[in-house]
N, C-alpha and C positions, 0 to 999 in steps of 0.2 A: 487415553484416559477417559473414562465415562463422564467425568465432571468438568472436563475442559470446555472453555467457552471464550471465544475471541473473534475479533474482526480482523481480516487481513487484506492488505493492499499490495498488489504485485504489479511489476512491469516485466515485459520480456523484450528480447532483442529485436523484434519486428515493430517496436514503438507502439505496443498495445498495453493497456492496463486492465486489471480485474479487481473487483471488490467482492469478498465473500465473508460469510459468518460461519464459524464452526461451533456447534453445540453438541458436546459428547462425540459420538461417532458420525453424526450427521453434518453435512455442509449445505449451505443455501447460497446461491449466487444472487448478490444484490445488483451488480453491474457486470454483464458478460464481457469477454475480451473485446475491448474497444480501442480503435486507433486514435491517437492524439498527436498533433504536431509538436507539442511541448516535449515529448519523449525523444531523446537522442537514440536512434537505433544503433545496434552494433552491426558493422558491415562484414563481420567474419574474419577480419584481420586481427593481428595482435594489438592493434591500437585500441585503447580503452574508450568506452562510451560512458561519459559521466552524466549521471542523473541524480538530482537531489529530490527526495520525496519528503512531503510534509503533510501532516494531518492536523487540522484545527477543529476542536470540539467546542461549539458554542452552546448556548442555552437550548436552542431549538434545532440546530442543524450541525452537521459535521462536514467540513470541506476537505477535499483531497487535492493536493497540489503536486506537480512535477515541475522542477526547475522554475519555481515562482509563479507558474500559471495554474489556475484552478481548472482541474480536469473533471470534477464532479462534486455535487452536493447531495447529501442524503439527510432525511429527517433523523434527528438524534435517537428517536425511539426505535429505528431500524438497526442502529449501529451500537455495538457494545463499546462505548467510549470511556468507561470508568474502569479502574483497576490497574493491573500491572502492564507495563510497556516493555516490549522486547523486539528483537529482530530474529527472523528465521531465514536462513539462507539455504537454498536447495543444493543438492550435490552437483558436481561437475561444473561449478562456477568459480570464477576468479573474482572475488569481490573485495574491495577495499572500503572499509567504513571509517570515516575520519571523525565524525561527530554524531552523537545522539543526544539531543536536547529535549527535555521535558520541562515545559514552562507553564505553571498555573496562570490562569487569566484572572 
């Protein structure tokens, strides 16, 4: 969609995260794939790797968390933190989402 606009926060099985912004058909990387010890990697077995992601949008900054640990902070002006909240799950994944909370501060 040419009018879509959102920020996304992804993790992958090798314990790295990425933060990007999409505006229309263009994407811009805010934080490239970055390793972080807070992310539980998937070891390739059938055993699940549980990771809890959270985003806290404050007045000046937006904080990104994995498993309760802050992995990055960005200025709010760089992140599209207002509007609709949703989840996007890529193909070929087995994902179980137990809770999605949106809490105004």
